[in-house]
N, C-alpha and C positions, 0 to 999 in steps of 0.2 A: 504493500500500500504506500510505503514511503517513496518508492521509486516512481510510481505513477503520478505522485504529486507534482513532480518536476515537469510533467506535460503542461501544467497550468501556466507557470511563468514562461516556459519555453515557447508555447504557442503564442502567448502575448508578445514576446520579443520578436518572434517571427512575423507577427502582424505589423509591428512597428517598422521592422526592416523592410517589409514589402511596401508599406506606405511611403517610406523614404525613397525607394526605387521608383515608385510611381511619380512622386513629386519631382524627382530629378528628371525623369523622362518628359513629364509635362512641361517643365520650365526650360527644357532644351529646345522646345519648338518655338517657331516664330510667332509673334503677336500681329504680324501683318504690317500694314502701312502706318505712317506717323499718326494719321487721324485715328486709326483703330487703337493705337497705343495711348493716345491722349484721352480718349473716351474711357478706356479700361482703367487708366490711372485715376481719373476723376472718381469712378465708382469705387476703386480700391481705397482711395484716401477717405472718401465719405464713410465707407464701411468701417475702416480702422478707427476713425474719429468717433463714430458712434459707440463701438465696442469699448474703446478706452474710457469714454465718458460713463458708460454703463457700469464698467468695472469699478470706477471710483465710487459711484453711488452704492453699489452692492457691498463694497468693502466696509462701509459704515455699519450696515446691517450685520455683516458677519462678525465684526469686532464686538458689537453689543451682545450678539448671541453667544459668542465664544466666552465672554466673561460670565454670562449667566450660567453656561454649562460648567465652567470652572467652579462656580459657587456650588452648584448641585453636586459636582464631583467631590469637593471637599466636605460636603455635608453627608456624604455616604449614599446619596440617592442615584449615583451613576458610577460605572467603573472609571478607573483613573484616566484612561486614555481617550475617553469619549470626546472631550472638547477638541482634541487634536485630530481625531478621525473626522469630526465634523468639518474642520477647516480643510483638510486634505481632500475630502470628498467634493467640496465645492471647487477646490483648485483644479482637480483633474477634470471635472465636468467643464469648467471654463476653458481649460487648455484644449480639450478635444474640440469644442465649438470654435475657438479662436483660430486654431490651425486649419481646421476644415474650411472655415470661411475665407481665410486668406488664400488658400489654394483655389477655392471656387472663384474668387474675384480675379485671380491670376490666370484662370483658364478660359474665361468667356471669349476674349479676343482670339486666343489660340484656337478655340473651337470654330469661331467664325472663319478664321484663316484656313483651317483644315477643310471647312465646308466648300471652299473655293475649288478644291480638287476632288473631293470624294465624300459621299455621305457616310461611308463606313469609317473613314478617318475622323470625321467630326464626331461620330458616335463614340469612337474609342477614346478621344480626348475628353469629351464630356463625361463619359462613364468612368474613366480613370479618376477624374476629379471627384465624382461621387463616391468612388471606391475608397479614396483617401478618407473622406468623412466617415463612411460606414466602418471601415476596418480600424480606423484610429479610435473610434468610440469604443468598440469592443476590446481592442488591444489594451488601451489605457485603463479601461475599467477592470479587466482581468489582471493586469499587472499590478494595479493599485490593490485589489483584493488579495492577491497572492503575497505581496510584500507585507501587508498588515497581518495576514494569517500567520506567516512565518514568524514574525516578531511576537505576536500575541501568544502563539502556541509555545514559543520558547519561554516567554516571560512568565506564563502561568503553568509551566510544566510540572511544578510540584503539587498542583491542586488535583483533586479527583477529576476524572474525565468529565462528569456531568457539570461540575462547577467551571472547569476550564472552557467547555463549549459554551456555557451560559455567558461567561465574560467575553469570549471572542465574538459571539453573535450580537450581544448587546452593543459592543463597540462598533461593529461593522454596520449595524442598523442605523447608528447615529451618523456614520459616514454617508449612508444613503440619504439621511435627512439633509446633509450639506449639499449633496448632489441635487436633490429635489428642490431645495430652496433656490439654488442658483438657476436651475432649469426653469423654475416658475418665473423668476425675474426676466430671464432671457426670452422665454416664450411670450410673456405678456408684453414686455417692452418692444421686442422685435415685431410682434404681431401688430401692435398699435402703429409702429413706424411704417411697416410695409403696406398695410392696408389703407392708412391715411393717405400715403403718397399715391397709391394705386387708384383709390376712389377719386381723389382730387384731380389727378391727371386725366382720368377717363371722362369725368363729368364735364370738365371744361374743354378738354382737347377733342374727344370723340363726339360728344353730344352737342356742345355749344359751337365749337369752332369747326367741327367736321374734318379734322386733320387725322392722319393715321396714327395707330399706336406706335410709340417709340419715335415719333417725329421730333427731330432736334429742335424745332421751334417751341416745343412745350417746355416751360420752365421746370416742371415737376418730373421730367423724364429721367434725370440722373438719380433723383431721390427714389423714384420707383425702382430703378435697377439696384440701388443700394439696399432698399428694403427687401428685395428678393433674397439677398444674401444674409442680412442680419436676422431676418425672421425665419425663412425657409431652409437655411443651412445651419447657421450658428444656433438658433433657437431650437430647431428640430433635433440637432445633434445632442444638445444638452438634455432635451426631453427624453430621448430614447436611451441616452447614457444612464439616466437615473432609473428608467424602467428596467434596464438590463441589470443594474446593480441591485435594485429592489427585489426583483424576482429571485436572483441568486441568493441574496442574504436571507430573505424570508424562508426559502426552502432550507437553508442551513439551520435557521433557528428552529424549524419544525422537526428536523431530523432526529434529534435526540429524544424528543417526546414520543416519536414513533418507534423508538427502540432500535434505531438504525446505527447508533454510535458514530464513530469518526468516518466510517465509510459513507454514511448518509450525508454527513457534512461535506465531504469532498466530492460527492457525486455531481451536484450542479456545477461545481467549479471545473471539474475535468470535462464534463459534457460541453460546457461553454468553450473550453480550449479546443475540443474537437470541432466545434462549430466554426471557430476562426479558420482552422485549416481547410474545412469544407468550403467556406466562403471564398477563400483565396483561390481554390481550385475552380469554383464556379465562375469567377470573373473571366477566366480564359475562354469561356464558351459564349461570351456576349459579343458577337460580331455578325455583320450582315453583308450582303452583296450591295452593289451600287444602286440597283433598281428596286430596292426593297420598298414595299408599301407598309402601311401601318400594321397590318397583320404580321408581316415578317419581322418588323422591328419589335413588336410586342412578344413574339415568339422567342426572339433572341434574348430578351430580358428574362422571360419565364424559364427558358432553358437553363440559364445560370442558376436561378433560384431552385429549380426542381432537382438539379444535379446535387447542389449543396444539401438540400433537404434529404435526398436519398442517402448520402454519405452519413449524415447525422443519424438517420433512422436505423441503418444497419449497425453502426458503431454502438448505438445506445443499448442494443440487446446484449452485446458482449460486455459492455461496461457495467450494466445492471447485474449481470451474472458475477462479474469479478469483484466489484466493490460491495454489493448488497446481498449477494447470493440469492437473488430474487429476480429472475429475468422478467417476471410479469410487470415490474416497475418501469419497463421500457414502454409499456402501452400508453401511459399518460403522455409520454414524449411524442409518440405517434399522433395522439389526439391533438396535442398542442400544435404540431406542424400542420396537420390536416385542417384544424380550425382556422389557423392563420391564412391558409390558401383559400379556403371557402369564403371567409369574410372578405378577402381581396376580390374574389369573383363577384360577390354580392355588391360591393362598392362599385365595381366596374359596370355591372348591369344598370345600376341606378344613376350613374353619372356619365356614361359614354353615349355619344350621339348615334352610335350604331344600334341602340335599343330604344324601345318604346317610351320609357319614362322621360328621358331627356328630350326626345322629339315631341312629346306632348307639351312640354314647356315651350319649345320653339313654335309650335302651332298656336299656343296661347298668346304669343307676342303680336299676332295679327290683330288682336282686339285691344292692345294697349298694355302699359306697365302694370296696371292693377291685376288683370287676369294672369299676367306673367308671374307676378309674385305669389298669387294665390295657388297657381298650379305647382310652382316650385315648392311651396310650403307643404302641399299635399304629398308630392313625391318624396320629400325629405322625411316626413312623418311615417309614410309607408315603409321607407327603407330601413327603419329601425327594427322591424320585426325579424328578418333573417339573422342578423348578427346576435341579437339578444337570445334567440332560440339556439343558435350555434354555441354560444358561450355557456348557456344554461346546460345544454347537453354535455359539453366538455367538462364542466364542473361535476355533474352527477356521475358521468362515466369514469372520470379520473378518480373520483372518490371511491367508487365501488371496485374498480379494477385494481386499485392499489391496496385493497384490503380494508377499506373504511367500514364495511359492514361488521367486521370483527373488532377493529381498533380505529376509533375516530381520529386519533392523532396520525395514524398511518395514512388514512384517507386524506387528511388535510395536507400531508406531505405530498401526496400524489397530485393535488391541485397545484401546489407550488411548482412541482416538477413539470407539469403541463405548461405553466407559464414560461419556465426556463426553456422547454422544448420549442415553444412558439418563437422565443427570442434567440434561439441558438444560432440561427442563420442570419442574425441581424446585420452582420458585416456586409452581406450582399443585398439584403432586403433594403437596408438604409441607403446603400449605394444607388439602387434603382430610383429611389425617391430624391436623393440629394443631387443627382445629375440633372434633374428637371430645371432648377433655377439657373444652372450653368448654360443649358441650351436656350433658356428664355433670354438671358443676358446676351448670349451670342447673337440671337436674332436682333436685339436692340442695338448691339454694336454694328451689325451689318446694315441696319436701317439708317442709323445716324451717320455712319461713315460713307454712305452712298454706294455700297458694293453692288455688283451685278445681281439682277433678280434671281438667278439660279441659286445664289448663296442663301438668300432669304427663304427660298422654297425649301432648301435642305434643312435650315435651322428651324423653320416652322414645322417640318415633319418631326424633327426631334422634340420640339416644344409640345406638339400635340401628343406625342407619346409620353412626354413628361407629365402632362395633365392626367393621363390615364394612370400612370404609375404612382403619381402623387395621391390620387384618390384611393387606389388600393393600399398605398402606404399608410394613409390616414386610417383606413379601416383596420389594418394590421396593428397600428399603434394603439387604437382605441380598444381592440379586442385584447391585446396583451396587457393594457392598463387594467382592464376589468379583472382578468385572472390574477395579475400581480396584486391588485388591491384586495382581492379575496384572500390571498395568501397572507398579506400583511395584517388583515383583520384577525386572522387566525393566530398570527404571531403576537398581536397585541393581547389576545386572550391568554396565550401561553405566558407572556411576560407578566401579566397580572397574577397568574397562578404562581409563577416563580417567586414573586415578591410577597406571597402569603395572602393575597387578596382573593375574593370570590366574586363571580359574576352570575346574576340571576338569568339573564338572557331570555326572560319571559316577555312576550309581546304585550301582556296585560299589566306589566310593571309600568307605572306612570313615568318613571325615570327613563326607561328604554323608549317608551312611546314619545315622550317629549324630545328625546334625542333624535328619533326618526323624523319627526316633523321639522326640526331645525336642520338636520342633514338634508332633507328633501328640498328645502328652499335655498340652500347654500349655492348650488349651481346657477339658480336664477339670479341671485344677487351678484354673484361673481361675473356672469356673462353680461349683466346689465351695466356693470362698471366698465367692462372692457369695450362693449359696443358704444357706450356713451363717450368713452375716451377717443375711439376711432372717429366718431361723428364730429366731435369738437375739433380734433386735429385736422380732419379732412376739410372741414369748413374753412379753417385758416388757410389751407393749401388752395382751395377754390378761390378765395378772395385774392390770394397772392398771385395766382396764375392770371386771373382776370386783370389785376392791376398791371402786370407786366405786358400783357397783350395790348392793354389800353395805353400805357405810358411809354413803352420802349418803341421808338420810331423805327419802322422798317422791319420789325420782328416777324410779322406775319408774311412779309414778302421774302423772308430768308436773308435779308441784308444786315441784320443785327443778331447778336448772340444774347440769349436770355441769361438772367442771373440764376444759374442753377444752384449756387451755394446757399441762396436765401431759402429755397424750398427744403434743402437738406437740413439747414439749421432749425427750421420750424419743426420738422419731423423729429429731429434729435431731441430738442429741448422738451417738446410736448410728451414724447414717449417716456422720457426719464421722469417727468413730473407725474404722469398719469399711471405709471405702472405700480406705484407704491401701495395704493389702497387695496386693489384686488389681491396683490401678493400677500399683504399682511393679514388679511382676514383668514387665509388658508392656514396661517401659523397660529394666530391668536384664538380663533374660535374653538378648536379642539381643547386647548388649555382652559379656556373660559368655561366651556361646557363641563369639563372634568371637575373643575373647582366648584362651580355653582350647582351642579347636579350630582354627578358621581361617575365612577368608572363605567357603570352600566349605561349611563346616558351617553358616554363616548361611543360605546358599541353601537347604539342606535344612530348616533350622528354619522358614523362611518358607513353603516349600511344604507341609511337614507341617502347620503351623498353619492354612494356608489350606484344605487339604482337609478336615480334621476340623472346623475352626471353622465353615466354610460349612455343612456338613451338620448340625452340631449346632445352629447358629442357626436353621435352617429347622425342624428338629424341635421345638425349644423354642417357637418363635413359633407354629407351627401347632397343636401339642398344647395349648398354653395357650389359644389362641383357640377351639379346638373345645370344650374343657372349659367355658370361659366361656359360649359360646353354647348348649351343651347345657343348662346351668343355666337360661339365659334362656328356652329353648324350653319347659322345664317350667313356668317362672313365667308363661308365657302361658296356662296352664290345661291343658296336656297332661300325661298320666301322673300325674294326681293334683293337679297345681298346687302353689302355695306351701304350705309346712307339711307336705307329705307326706314319707314316708320317701325317695321318689325325689328329692324336692327337697333333702333334707338330704344325700343322697349326692352330688347335683350340686354343692352348695356346697362339699363336701370336695374334689371334683375341681377346682373353680374355684380354691380356695385353694392347691392344689398347683400348678396351672398358672400362676397369676398371677405368681409370682416368676420362672418360666421365660420367659414371653412379654414381661414388662415390665422385668425386671432383668438376668438372666444372658444371655438370648438376644440382645437388642439390643446389649449391651456387647461381645459377640463380634465384631460388625461392626468396632468400633473397634480391638479387640485385633489383628486380622489386618492392619489397615492401619498402626497405630501401630508395630508391630514392624518393618514394612518401612521406614517413615519413619526410625526410630531407626537402623536398619542403614545407610541411605544417608548420614545425617548423620555417623555415626561410622565410615564406611568407611575413611578415612585412618588413624584410630587403630588399627583392627583390622588393617590391612595392616602397620602399623609394629610392633605389640607382640604379634601372635598367636604363641602358643607353638609350634603346629604349622604350619609354612609350607607 
């Protein structure tokens, strides 16, 4: 067992080395003309400035939280190293997002230049940039966990095994809280930035001025391109980093309660290491011919994911036999892998213009924006049913197939392992999602630099594929969040028991019921704050773009250059100010409910937030994706094409959906997990000072 442990840091180091090779290969390519370089540099500078400013703001929060955790540690309510694990968890999450974003901003012009000669070359450049993000997230996360595990296992080596595992998992769960806290700030702030810029640019540029998307005359176009990177690359990377860490650590925490000992603790770590190797292998299968259509492009992406999944599935059987002496525990892993793929297909069905739901929204545009929005809301609500049923079936089957009928703790471990299985191929799954913003920025670079039409056609093909993979990626992220949150709630229950507390878990207990009600309303409050922030910031962008169109002489004729920096500054400052309130409620509410109600109330809070947050996240992601693709369906020449009344209604629908699918919806994934993490870390404090015992 000691020998197999080294597969964990070894695979993580291999992942880091592979990403360094990819980065070197990408940056050895040409960025094209001087104009292409100038545009890419402007986006890169804007993205770096935003992240640097965000990191300064988040540092204040982390400093306050660190000293609070130090106090709890000295008071005996937390293990000694918890505060330091919290800091390093946030640091590694930030590092993964920062590096991934800088590679993405350095790849857009290179992708556009590669598209001048070959669609396949452009795909390889963009996908390589996405692979850096995907593989860096899992490699850094696993390296981080393996280093902490080695240190803590050595430090506590004189303790009995159960107490050693308890201290290790308690410390690592707090590191997950650090990753989650940073991820929430990154997702919320990045989402507000990118959607405010996008909505503002579209409303004035497309609807009012009638100019194309990414037109260099639009003052918000650079801010829009910056936003794609800070929200959809850095924010998304931090989001899935903490999902990955959360699923692994929750399973580790449940292992000992299930009677699986150190083998059960190591199982999710080793499985994740195999997933990194499988993801690296899968990336080599993502390539297409020059005349590839959307079906072939999508098949190329799926081929890489399916090959990686097959490697993990086969390996997990032998791993379960070796570490757990129970090969049936590989079945939850299969269920997790299968559930992730099915949820992806469901998201594709409800958001792709190849199917009826999105086309029904396009048809509704012919009677105006109101019917467009109503139809999109209906499609989004209906789309929640399949993923909820899939996750429900996965939870039940994972619980039963892992032995939950005889031992509830073993069943809960099976649910955690299912979440790890779903996320085991995150290296390549995230790559297929992160490549989308690179392709989108490449199209903007080609448009602003005035490249030949064939280049824009190729980048548009990659961008359209990116919309599909982004929709399936969001479905995957939401599904994994639901499974991870379920495992974390079980870990919270186990933590309370370890601390000598008891939970009634009765639905007729008023404390649990009140917690359920508060938890159920949390996603509504959270999304309200984010959507309001996007609306206010977008309004400022609209007014600024109108002002420049009105006051800068010769701008609309292409004889003057807009003040891009002003729009970037508006988005940056607003995002930093607006991200604070929604982020803090996710941290403060669980502690407040625990102190004012009880540990039982916290269980209700977490379950209520999971139920409504999961469904709302699916609704927002799929409704937004369907509105976006309905607009693109019209832009292909259907129903009157660009400039028609149907197209204008489609743009309105898209601007309503964008903040839902790229700001509020994805942030809900983190909300339901972070609340669980906070509850686990502050469980001792809640038991000690709760008003209602």
